N, C-alpha and C positions, 0 to 999 in steps of 0.2 A: 329213751331207755337208759337207766343207770347200769352201766356194764359191771364195774368192779364190785360195788358193795354186795351185790347178789351173787358174786362169784360165778357169773354166767359165762363160763368159758373164757377166762382171761388169759392174756399174755400171748407171747409169740413163740411157738416152738416149731411151727411148721418150717419147712425150708425147702424151697424149690431147688433142687439140685439141677443146676444148669442143663438145659436141653441142648447140648452141643457135645462134641467129643471131649467131655470133661471128666477126667478122673479114671485112671487105671486103678486097679485095686490098691488099697493103701491100708495103713494101720487104722484101727478105730480112732475116732476123734477123741483126744484126751481133753481134759479141762483146758480152759483158755490159756493156761500157763505153758502149753506145749511149746517146746523149742524146735528149732530146725532139725536138731539131731533126732527128734522123735518121729519124724514123718518122712516118707519117701513116696514118690509117685509110682513106684513099681514094687511095693512090698505090702504084704498083708499078713496078719497073724493075730494071735491073741495078745493080751496086754503085755506079755513078756517078749513080744516081737519075734515070732518063730519063723515059719516057712515063707518062701517067696513064691508068689503066684503072679505071673505076668498076664494081664488081660488088656484088651483094647475094645473100643467101640462105645457107643452111647449107652447101651443097656448095661454094660459092665460098669461104666462110670456112675450110672444112677444107682446100681446096687451098692457100690462102694460108698457113695455119699449117704445112702440110707443107713448103711451099717454104722458109719461114723456118727450120724445123728442119733441113732438109737442108743449107742453106748456112751454118749457124752454125759458128763456129770451135770452140766448146766445146759441151758437152751442155746444151741448154736445152729448155724447153717454153714455148710462147707462147700467149697468149689475146689476141685482137684484137677491137676494136670493128668492127662491120659498117660503120659510118660514124661520123663525128664526132658525139658525143652519143648514141650507140646501142651500149651495152655489153650483153653477154648477160644479166647478172643485175642485180637491184637492189642486191645486196650483193657487194662485191669478193671477200671471203674465200670466199663460196659458189661463185663462179666457179672459184676455184683448186682446189676439192675434186675436180674432175674430172681433174686432172693426176696421172699415176701417181706414187705415193709421197708425195703431199700429203694431209694430214688437217686437218680444220677443228676449231678450238676455239670452242665456242659459249657465249654468255651470254644468258640469257633467250630462247633459240631463235634468236638472230641470230649469224651467223658473225662472230667478232671477230678471231681470230688463226689462224695456221696452223702446223702442224708438218710437217717434211719429212724423209723417209728415216729415220724412227725417232727423230729428235731433236726436242725441244719447241720452242715459240715463241722461247725465248731463244737458240736456236741457228740461227734464221732471220734473216738480215740483210735489212732492208727499205730500199730506196732509192727516192727520187722523182727521176726524171730524172737518175739517177746520184749524187744527193746523199743523205746520211744524214738521216733524219727525226727530229726530237724527238717525244716521245710523252708522253701523260698517264698511261701505265701506272705504277702504284705498287705498294704492298704490298697491293693489293686482289685479290680473286679474279676469275675471268673474268666473274662476273655484274655487274661494275661497274668493271672496270679490267684488271688483268693483273699482269705482273711487269715489272721495271725496263727490260730491253732489248727486250722484245717490243713489237710495234707493234699498235695497235688499228686495224684496217681500217675500222671503222664511222665514223671521223671523215671519210672520203673518200667522195664519191658516185661510183658506178660510171660514170655518164654522162659524167663529166669525164675519163675515161681513154681513151687510144687503144690502148695495148697494155701487157701485163704479160709480162715475161720471167722465168721461173723458171730460174736458173742452177744446174745440179746439179754441174758441175765448175768448177774455178777458173781464173782468168786473173790474171797479175800486176797488171793494171790494176784488178781488182775490189777494192773496199774490203773489208778483212778483217773477219771476225766471223761468217761464215755457214758453219759446219761442216756444217749440214744442207743449206742452200741460200741463195742470195742472190736476192732478188726485186727486180726493177727495174720501177717503175711509170712509164710514159711518158705524158705529157700532150700533147695536140695543139699544134702551132705553126702560125701563119698562113702563113708562106712555104713550109712543107712541104706544107700542104694546097694551096697554089698558086692559090686562087680564092676569091672571096667565097662564103660558105656560111652557112646558118643551120639550126638544128634546135630544135624545141620539143616537149617531152613533158609530158603531163598525165595523171595517174592517180589512182585512189583505192585505198586499202589498208584491208582489214578483216581482223580476226582472229576466229576462232571464239570465241563467247561474249561478244565485245564488238561490239555491233550498230551502232556508228557508223562511217561511212566517213571516213577521214582523207585529206586532199589531199597529193599529191606532184607537184611541178612542177620542171622543169629546162629550161634553155635555153642555147644556145651560138650565138655569131655571130662569124664570122671575115671580116675585110675585107682585101683585098690590092689595091694600086694596079695600074694596067694594066701598068706596067713590072716588076711583081713584085719591087720593091726595098724596099717598106715594107708591113708587115702588122700588124694588131691583132686579137687574139682575146680576147673576153670571155665568161665563162660564169658561171652561177649556178644554184643549186638550193635547194629547200626540201622536206624530207621529214618526214613524221610517221609513225613506225613504231609500230603498236599491238602490245602484248604481253599474253598471257594464259596462265596455267598453274597446275597443281596439283602438290603434292609431299607425300610422307609421309617422315618422317626420324626416325631414332634418333639424337638429338643426343649421347648419352653412353653409352659402354660402360665398365663397371668390372670389372677383374679384381682382386677384393678380397674381404675377409671380409664376409659377409652374415649377418644374423640369419635363420635358417631355422626356420619353424614347421610342425610336423606335428601331426596329431591334430585335436581339435575345439576350439571356442572355450571350452568349459568344462573341457577336459582337454588343454591344449596341451603339446607337447614341443618345447623350443627348443634349438637348437645354433648354433654359429658355424661357418660353412663357407666355404671359398674357392670362389667362383663367378665365372664370366665372364657377366655379366648386364647387360641394358639398364637405364639409370637415368633417361632422359628420352626422350620422343617428341613430335614436332611434326607437325601437319597444317596445311598452309597453302595459300592461294590468292593469286596475285598478278595484278595488272593495272595498266595504265598505258601509258606509251610513251616514245619518244625523239623529240625534235624536232631536226632538224639543218639548219642554214643554212650555205651554202657559196658563196664567190665567188672567181673567179680572173681574172687579167689577164696577157696575154702581148704584148709588143711586140718586133718584129723589124725591123731595118734592114740592108740590104745595099748599102752605098755603092759597092761595086764587085764585080766577079766573084770577087775573092779574099778578101773580108772580110764576115762576117756577125756583127752585134751583136744580142744578145737581152737583154731584161729581163723578169722574170716574178715573180709572187707569188700567194699564195692566203691566204684566211682561212676558218677553219671553226669553227663553234660547235655543240656537241652538248649538249642539255639533256635529261637522263633523269630522269623522275619516275615511280617505280613504287611502289605501295603493296602491302605484304605482310601479309596478315591470317592470324594463326596461332593455333591451339589448341595449347597446350603443357602436357604432363603430366609432372610430376616424380614418379618412382616411389618414392623412398625407398630405405632399405637393409635392409628386412625383406621376406621373401618366403615365401609359404605354398605348400607342396607343389611345389617346383620340379621340372621335367622337364629333364634335362641330356642332350645328345647326346654322341656319341663324341669330339667335339672339346672337351668340357668347357663347352659354351655352353648357357645356359638357353634353351630353346625354348618353354617354357610355365610359367605360375605366376601366383599372385595376390599383389599388393602390398596389404597391409591398409590400410584407411582408418581414420578416427577411431573409427568405431563398433566395429570389431574390436579396435583397440589399446587402447581404454578399457575393454574387458571386464575384470572383476576378475582372472580367472585368467590372462589374457594379460598384463596389466600387471604382475602379480606375477612371471610367468615371465621377463619382459624387464627386470625392475627393475635388474639390474646391467649392462645393455647400453645402448649409445648407439643411440637410435632417431631416424631422420629420417623424418618423416611425409610421405606422398605429397601432392602439391599439384595442383589442377586450375586451370590458368591460361590466359590469352590475352595476346597482345601484337600490336601493330601496328607494323611496321617501315617506315621511309621509305628506299627503295633509290634515293636521288637521286645523280646525278652530273652535274657541269657540266664539260665539256671544251672548251677553246679552244686553237686553234693557228694559227700563221701561218708562212709561209716566204717570204723575199724573195731573189731571186738575179739575177745578171748573168753573161752568157756571151759569149765572143768566139771565133770560129773564123776563123783567118787562114791563107791558103794562099799563102805568098810565092812558091812555085814549084809546078809540077805534081808534084814529088816530095815536097814537105814540107807537112805540115799541123800547125799549132800551135793548141791549144785551152786557154783559160783560163776558170775558173769560180769564182765567189765567191758564197757564200750565208750567210744568217743566219736562224735559225728559233727559235721559242719555243712551247712547249706548256705548258698549265696544266691541272690537274685539281682540282676542288673537290668534296669530299664532306664538308661541314662541318656537317651536321646528320644524325646517325644515332642517334636516341634508342632506348632499350630500356627500356620501362616495363611490368612485368608486373602484371596485375591478376587476381584470383581469390580462392581460399581453400584451406585445407587440405582434402584429400579426405574427404568424409563417409563414403563407401562404398569398398569394395575396387576396385582397378584390376586387371583381368584382361589378361594378355598371352599371346599364342600366335603362333607363327610357322607360317603355313599358306599353301600354294600360292605360296611365294616372297615373301610379304609379311607384315609385322607386323599382327596384328589385335588391337586394344586396345579393351576395352569397360569402361564404367563408367556409373553413373547418379548424377548429382549436381545438386542444385538451383542450384548456382552458375552453370550454363550458361544458365539461364532466369530466375533471380530476381535482379534488380539489387541487392536489399537484402543479398545475400550477398557482394557484390564488395568486396574489400579490396585495398590496395596491397601489391605485393611489391617485388622489386628494381627500382630505377630508376637509370638512368645515361644519359649522353649522350657521344658521341664524334664526332670529325671528323678529317679529314686533308686536306691540300692538297699538290699536286705542282707543281713548277716545273722545266722542262727547257729550258735555253738551249744553243744549239749554233751555232758559227760554223765554216765550213769553206771551205778554198781548195784548188783543184786546178789543176795546170799539166801539160800533156802535149804531146809532139811525136811525130809519126809520119813516118818517111822511107822512101820506096819509089821507087828510081830507075826510070825508064821501061824496061819490058821485063824487069825483074828479078823473079825469083820470091820474093825475100826482102825483107821489110820489117822495119824496126827501130823500136821504140817505147820511149820513156822518159818518166817522169813523176814528179811529187812531189805529195803531199797533206799538208795540215795540218788538224787538227780540235781545237777547244777546246770542251769540253762540261762543263756543270755541271748536275747534277740533284740536287734536294733534296726532302725531304718534311718537312712540319711537322705534328705531331700535336696534337690538342686533346682535352680530356676534361673532364667535370664533376668537381668536386673532392670530392664526398661523396655518400653514399647515405642520404638522410634518412628513408626510409620502409620499409626492407626488413624488415618484421615480419609481414606479412599480418594486421595488426590495424587499420590506418587505413582508414576507410570512404571510398568515392568518391562524389562528388555524382552522383546518378542522371542529372541533366540532361546530364552529359558523356558518358554511355554511349549507344551505338547498337547495335541488334540487327544481327548479322552472320550469314552462312551460308556453309558450304563447298559448297553446291549439292547437287542430287540425283544428279549423275552424277560425283562426285568420282573423279578418276583413272580414268574410264571404268568404275567399279565394281570395279577391282582391289583396292582397299583400302577398308574401311569405317571411317570415323573414329569415335572414341568419342562425339562429339556433332557433329551438323551445325550446330546453333545455338550461338551464343556472343555475348558482348558485346565490341564494339570501341570505338574512340575516335579522335578527331583528336589526333595526338601533340602538335602545337603548342598546342592549347587546353588539353590536360591538363597539360603542363609549365608553362604560364602559371598555371594554377590552383594547382598544387603550390608554385609560387614565391611565392604571395601571403603576406604576413606573417600573415594570419589562419590559414592552414593550418599555417605553420611554428610558430606559437605553440601549436597544438593537439597537437603531436606527443607531448608528455609524457603525454597522457592514454592513449596507445596503445602507447608504446614506452619502457619504463623503461631499456632498454639503450642507447638512442640519446642522450638528453640527459645532459649531465655531472652527476655527483653528487660531492659533496665529503665526504670522510671526516673524522673528528674530528682527525686529524693534519694536515689541510690538503691531502692528496693528492686529485687529481681522477681519477675513474674514468669511462670511457665507451667506446663502441665506435668505433674509428677515431681520427682526429686530433682531440683534444679542443679545441684552440684553433680549429681550422677549424670544428668543429661549433658552437661557441659564437658564431662570427661569421656563421653562415649567414644570418640575417635581414638582415645588412648587406651581403651579397655582391651586387655589381651583377648584375642579371638573375636572381638567385635561385640556389639550390644546384645546379641542373642547367644553369646557364649554362656554355658552353664556355670553358675557360681553356687558354692555350698550355702545352704540355707539352714543355719542352726535353729531358727525358730520353728521350723517344721520337722526337725529331726528328733529322734528319741531312742532310748534303749531301756529294756526292762530285764532285770536279773531275777531269776526265780530259783530258790533252793528248796527242795522237797525231800523230807525224811519220812519214811513210812515203815511200819512193821505190821505183821499180821500173824494170826493163829487160826487154824482151820481143823475141824474134826470131820472125818468122812466115814460114813456107814455104808457097807455093801453087803446085803444079804440076797437070797434068791429072789425075794419078792419086793423088798423095800431097799432103796438106796438114797443117799443124799449127803448133804454137808451142812454145817453151821459154823460160822466163824465171824471174825471182825478184822477190819483194817483200820489202823490208827495213822493219821497223816498230819504232819505239821509243815506249813508253807511260809517261807519268808520271801517277800518281794521288795525290790527297790526299783522305782521308776525314775529315770533321769532324762532331763530335757533342758530346753532353753525357753525362758519367758521373754516375749517381745510384745510391745504394744503398738497397735496401729496408730500412726500419727497423721495419716492423710488417706482419704479415699476420693479419687477424682475420676470423672468420666470425661475423657478427652473430647474436645470440640470435633464433632463429626464422627466420633467413634461410638462403639456400642459396648465395649468391655472396660471394666473398672481397672484403674491403676492404683496400687497400694504402696504406701511408704511406712517404714517401721522404725521404732526406736532400737537402740542397741540391745541385743539379746544377752541375758545373763543366765548362768547355769542354775538349775533347780533340781531338787531330788525329794522323793517322798518314800518312806518305808512303811510296810504293813506286815502283819503276822496274824495267822489264824491256825487253829487246829480243829480236827474233826475226827469223830469215830464213825466208821462206816460198817455196820453189821450187815450180814447177808446170809441167806440160806436157800438151798435147793432140795427138793424132795421128789422122788420118782416112785410111783406105785405100779407094779406089774399086775394089772387086773387079770389078764390072761397072757399067754406068750405073745399074742398079737396086739394086745391093747394096753397102752401105757397112759397113765395120768401123771402129769407133772405140775408142780407148783413151786413158786419162788417168791421171795420177798427180800428187799435189800435197800440200803440207803446209798446214794451216789452223789457225787458233786462234779461240776464242771467249772474250772477256773476261768476267770475273765480273759477275754481275748487280749493277747499281749499288745496289740495295737491300741485297743481301747484303754489300756492302762497308761498310755503314754502321757507325757507332758506336751504342751504346745497347742497351737491353734492354726487353722488353715483358712484363709480368706479366699474368696473367688467370686465369680459371677459376672453377669452382664446387666444392663439396664432392665429393671423389673425383676431381677432374679439375683439378688445379692446374698451370698451364702457365707456361713461360718461353721466349720467343723471343729469340735472340741474333744480332747481326750478326757479321761476320768480316772486318775490314779486311785481314787477312793472306792472303786468298784469292789464289791464283795463277791465271793464265789456263789454260784447258784447250786442249790441242793434239790435233790429229788428222792422221794420214797417210791420205789417201784414195786408193783405187784404183777405177778404172772401166773396164769393157769392155762394148761393145754391138755388136749386129748388127742392121741395119735393111734391110728389103726393101720397095721402093716398087713396088707393083703398078700404080698409076696415079697421076695427080695428086691423087687424093682417097682412095686406098686404100693401106694399108701394113700390114706386120707387123714388130714389133720385139721383141727380147729383150735384156735388159741385166742386168748384175750390178754390185754395188758392195761395197766393204769399207772400213770406217773403223776404224783403230787409234787409240784415244784414251788420253791420259795425263792425270793430275791431274783425273780425272772429278769434276764438280760433283755433289753429292748432298745433299739435305736429310735430316738424320739426327735422329731423336728417341730420347732415352734417358731412363730413369727415374733420378733422382738424389735423394739426401738432402742438403738444403741448410740452412744456418743460418736460423733463424727460421721455416722452413716447417713447418706443423703436420702435413704428410703428404709423401709422396714426390712429386717434381715431374717433370712431363714437359718435358724441355729439348730445344728444337729449334734446330738451327744448320746452315747450309750449310758443307760442308767439301770440300777436295780429297781424294777417297777412291778410292784404287786406280787401276787401269787398266781400260779397257773395250774391247770390240770389237763392231762392228755389221756384219753381213753381210746382203745382200739381193739378191733377184732381182725384176725387173719385166718383165712380159710385156704387150704392147699390140697390139691389132688394130683395124683400121677398114676398113669396106667399104661402098661405095655401088653401087647398081644403075645402069647407064648407060642410054643411049637405046635400046639393043637390047631392053630389057624393056618398052617402051611406057609405059603410065601407071604401071607399077610403078617406073619409073626414079627416082622421087622418094624411094624407100625406102632407108634405110641404117641401119647399126648400128656401135657402137663399144664397146669394152670394154678394161679393163686390170686386171691383178692384180699385187699386190706382196706378197712374202714377206720378212719381216725377222726375223732372229735376233740377239739381243743378250745379252751377258753381261759381268760384271765379272771381272777377273783379279787374283789376288794378295791378295784380301781376303775371307775366308770370311764375314765379317759383313755384307758389302754385299748389299743386296737386289736390285741390278740397276738397270735404267734405268726412269725414269718417262716416261709418254707414248707408249710403243711398243706398237703393235698388231702381233702377229706376222703377221696376214693382213689384207689390205684389198683391195677391188675396187670398181670403178665400171662400170656397164653402162648404155648409153643406146640408145634406138631413135628414129629421126626420119623425118619425111616432109617433102619440100620440092618443090613443083611449080612454083615461080617466084612464086606468090602466097600460097599457104598453107604455113605452116611449123608443124610440131608436133614437140615433143621430150618424151620421158619418160625420166627418169634415176633410177637407184637407186644409192646410195652406202652402202657397208657397211664396217665395220672390226671386227675381233675385240677381245676384252677387252684392257685395258691397265692398268698400275699408275699410279695417280695420285700416291701418296705412300708413301714407305718408312717402316716402323716407326711407322705411324700410331697404333696403340694399344699401343705397347710393342714391344720387339724381336721381329721376325719376323711382325708383324701389319701387312700392307700394305693400303692403301686401293686397291681395284680397281674399275674401271668395266667393267661387262659389255658384251658386243658390242652394237653399235648400227648401225642402218641406217635410211635414210629415202628416200622417193620425192618427187621434185619434177617438176613438169610446166610446160611453157612452150608458148604458142600465139601465132602471129603471122599476120596477114592483111593483105595490101596491097590497099587499095581502088584505089589508083593508085600510080605510082612515087614520089609525094611524101607519101602519107598512109597510115599503118599503124595498125591496131588490134592490141592485145596483151593478154595475160593470163598471169600467173605464179602458180602455187600451190606453196608451200613446206610440206614435211612433210604431204603429201596424206593419208597413212595415220595421222596422229596417233601417230607412234612415240614411246615413252617411254624414259627412261634409268634404269638401275639401277646403284647403287654399293653395294659390300659390303666388309667387312673380312676379307680372307684367305679366308674360306669364306662361302657364300651365307647360312648361318643367322645370321651376324653382319651383319645388315642395317644399312645406313647410310641410303640414300636411293633413292626412286623419284620421278621427276619427269616431267611431261608439258608440253611447250610446244605449244600448239594450233596447228593449221594457219593459215597466212596466205595471203590472196589479194590480188594487186595487178593491177588492170586499168585500161587507159586507151588513149590514142591518141598517136601520134608524127607530127609534121609536119616535113618537110624543105623548105627553100626556098633 
């Protein structure tokens, strides 16, 4: 079915107003340019901001949100606090998941980012009080960061937010960049609250399998003088989020030549065959948490009826410390009696251990072949992340006459991300016995028996390395706008100008050598500690090869490895590492000989982090924009038409370095790289664009509204993808190269929206909407296999490119109904549901895999009860499978996330009007995630983030 051309109910206007204690009465939702001064969680009135009505409860919040939706100039969905300091969820992103067309991207079970209408986090523009936010997102995955333009919601506490608007259609006054949606986070302001007010919340959080309760406290106090001309609001919070989870992962799939053995150990038959088979498997448990401290201050002065001055700022610090304990098996390149499915994927087989490979007949049969032996290993990772951010701003609203309003805003913000300690030290030994692999019941079942898991005397050092990276994002922004509406006129004219100067950079760090990658160097047993994967690993879905293994403290082990005594002993165990000099005077060694010789003299030892200019970069972006907008408002017809003109200047700076050597150490499995000296490089680019947009609302009857919208939008390239530089990595059979692309152009979209809304009552409605997005210069991360100079094997090269055109079509259906007083005690019951269907395809490029992050189907369903004192909500959120990465394991093999759904529950009970008890349960059913490569038998990952419970009390005064 072709959705948009037939105008078959296009676009998204529906909005599921969160089924939770969300939103006390508030002002009607203004266009997306609403500032913090325009909204309060405890005020409602007409557009001039009149009387104050304080209401609480789920039904009141639903009515408020429907009113905001109904009066909006464009298509928005809003989520509001029931009162200042009382937001529906502990986590901001998890509140937004109940909005039609919005999907949450999680890290360690916590909502961190959102995707909207089929497009990923990088296409969702996030504003704070109408300002662009700097972010610590860098070249990290969602389990500890994100991507360059996406915003991590976990740095902001939900209790400090009064309202969130999700703008699904455009206005000329909206900051460009949100092809998917523009999210405006509004914080409370004292003069808008209009009274002295305080709120305090104290709770304890516990996660399954972590039996300690962690404190969470937040508070807010707003003071206003009797004349309501001066106001101060201060807020603060401290949160300690616990995390716990399990995962099973196939780290490496190889489509390559394998040594295949058939027959018996005494009469083997060997061949070389092209197979698509797993080469590594990991079984891990993680635990730890994130501590977040936040403080904000807002000052407002109204020296007269026509002038309001505001100053505000916030500071946030997020400290994540998560330990990841892993059993890691390397399978090798020889397989016994493989079973291959119709897709050419190995679903069962044995990878021979040392006992089988050393048998005389087998050794003779494989004498002419390269044989990589299986390894039984373990590793402890530190998933640490320190994120700090602040934003300072000043705002002035001047009304020189009843017809004219002038607004000026200036802000400066900075965000930093520090992940400067990420060691990877493998310990273990070559596998003494065979490793059996079988794909059964949707999961990889790996079995082996090896004393290395229980005997510390068998432990040897494998690959050892250390990495780190830091992010700095600085942003200064100025906005000036004017709105003119003569008395009695149905037309208003708005003009404005914005300027933004943003610089975002990433510094990379790495250890300069790998001194122990031979699995021969013994580890001091006093550094080892027994570890376990637990008796209920992944709820029994996967049986690990060994529940018991040895772990270590990464900092203690690295300190021990860096001692001169250990460095001096390496020659006893690794003849390939220490330099040897031939008779002609040449030096032979693995890696950089000069660097290796100087190891004992290196400050901090060979695993100390050293700045890597070749992997570091910075991008400066200066954006100048202006707009004009005409708004029409009559009794039946309302809308706007206008345009935004934007000019962007970018400069990408980095260092160019050439790989001069790629070596696989003898007995090792991970490549060692040497580079030429890096030299500075820079590239500038400029482009301009005109972005027209229009919205139209027809009131067919007082209860029935028809909306339409059309507009042109752009999303600028990810600041990380614009970088200079290259990053090499990988292991035998999986050599990788990641490239930046300073030549990336912006991606453009022409958006069409049409929706029909029927309001049954103040709290009940039905809506159907459709949308279409025609995209050009589509961003896509593309991986190809290439033969490169010096590379001992084909290289998987990944780069983001402008690739082809694309099209996204979607339908959203939403319904909400509550029983009224006619139903007696049942009047507290209600339900809400929405469904989104999205289809997406690329055009004009047969090799393009399509879009990443899009689930064709998603729905949210909630039921609630609210009798004025007791509030209960149960919600289920589900999305169908989606592509995570294109060409993940070569052309045509995409990384796919299977369908996912989870249940959340919230409970509130008011002991009196000022004191409330509450409890929230996230992921009640312990739902797990599954990732695979193209087909289910190419298993990649199954992970489970265990349920979290947060319970406490809230006081208002």
